[in-house]
C-alpha positions as CSV (number, residue, x, y, z in Angstrom):
1,X,-6.9,5.6,4.2
2,X,-3.7,7.5,3.3
3,X,-5.4,10.1,1.2
4,X,-4.6,12.9,3.7
5,X,-0.8,12.6,3.4
6,X,0.9,14.6,6.0
7,X,4.4,14.6,4.5
8,X,5.6,16.8,1.6
9,X,5.8,14.8,-1.6
10,X,9.6,15.1,-1.7
11,X,9.8,13.2,1.6
12,X,7.3,10.4,0.7
13,X,9.0,7.0,0.1
14,X,7.4,5.2,-2.9
15,X,7.5,1.4,-3.3
16,X,7.2,-0.7,-6.5
17,X,4.5,-3.3,-6.8
18,X,7.2,-6.0,-6.2
19,X,8.4,-4.3,-3.1
20,X,4.9,-4.0,-1.8
21,X,4.3,-7.6,-2.5
22,X,7.4,-8.6,-0.5
23,X,6.4,-6.4,2.5
24,X,2.9,-7.8,2.5
25,X,4.0,-11.4,1.6
26,X,1.5,-11.6,-1.2
27,X,1.7,-11.9,-5.0
28,X,2.2,-8.9,-7.3
29,X,-1.2,-9.7,-8.7
30,X,-2.8,-9.3,-5.3
31,X,-1.1,-5.8,-5.0
32,X,-2.5,-4.9,-8.5
33,X,-6.0,-6.0,-7.4
34,X,-5.7,-3.8,-4.2
35,X,-4.5,-0.8,-6.3
36,X,-7.2,-1.2,-9.0
37,X,-10.0,-1.7,-6.4
38,X,-8.9,1.5,-4.6
39,X,-8.0,-0.3,-1.4
40,X,-4.4,0.8,-1.8
41,X,-3.5,4.2,-3.1
42,X,-1.0,4.5,-5.9
43,X,0.4,6.8,-8.5
44,X,1.1,5.8,-12.1
45,X,4.6,6.4,-13.5
46,X,4.5,5.5,-17.2
47,X,3.2,1.9,-17.2
48,X,4.2,1.2,-13.6
49,X,2.6,2.0,-10.2
50,X,4.2,3.3,-7.1
51,X,2.6,3.0,-3.7
52,X,3.4,5.3,-0.8
53,X,5.2,3.2,1.9
54,X,3.0,4.7,4.6
55,X,-0.2,3.7,2.7
56,X,1.0,0.0,2.8
57,X,1.6,0.3,6.6
58,X,-1.8,2.0,7.1
59,X,-3.5,-0.7,5.0
60,X,-1.9,-3.5,7.0
61,X,-2.7,-1.8,10.3
62,X,-6.4,-1.2,9.3
63,X,-6.7,-4.8,8.1
64,X,-5.3,-6.4,11.2
65,X,-7.6,-9.0,12.7
66,X,-7.0,-9.5,16.4
67,X,-7.8,-12.7,18.2
68,X,-10.1,-12.1,21.1
69,X,-9.6,-14.3,24.1
70,X,-12.8,-15.9,25.5
């Protein structure tokens, strides 16, 4: 997914779990599940997680299910 970050770390925007949940319109528990399962990369800061903003956008883009017309 976003394991090959192209930006220097000082330019990466990190989101909290609550912010990711808001962007994705899911619960915080869903975000925690995605992080723990490895589907969404994150770093641990103390007892909290931070998710790179680009990783959220990449995940959503890769998870998009298009509707094909018949």
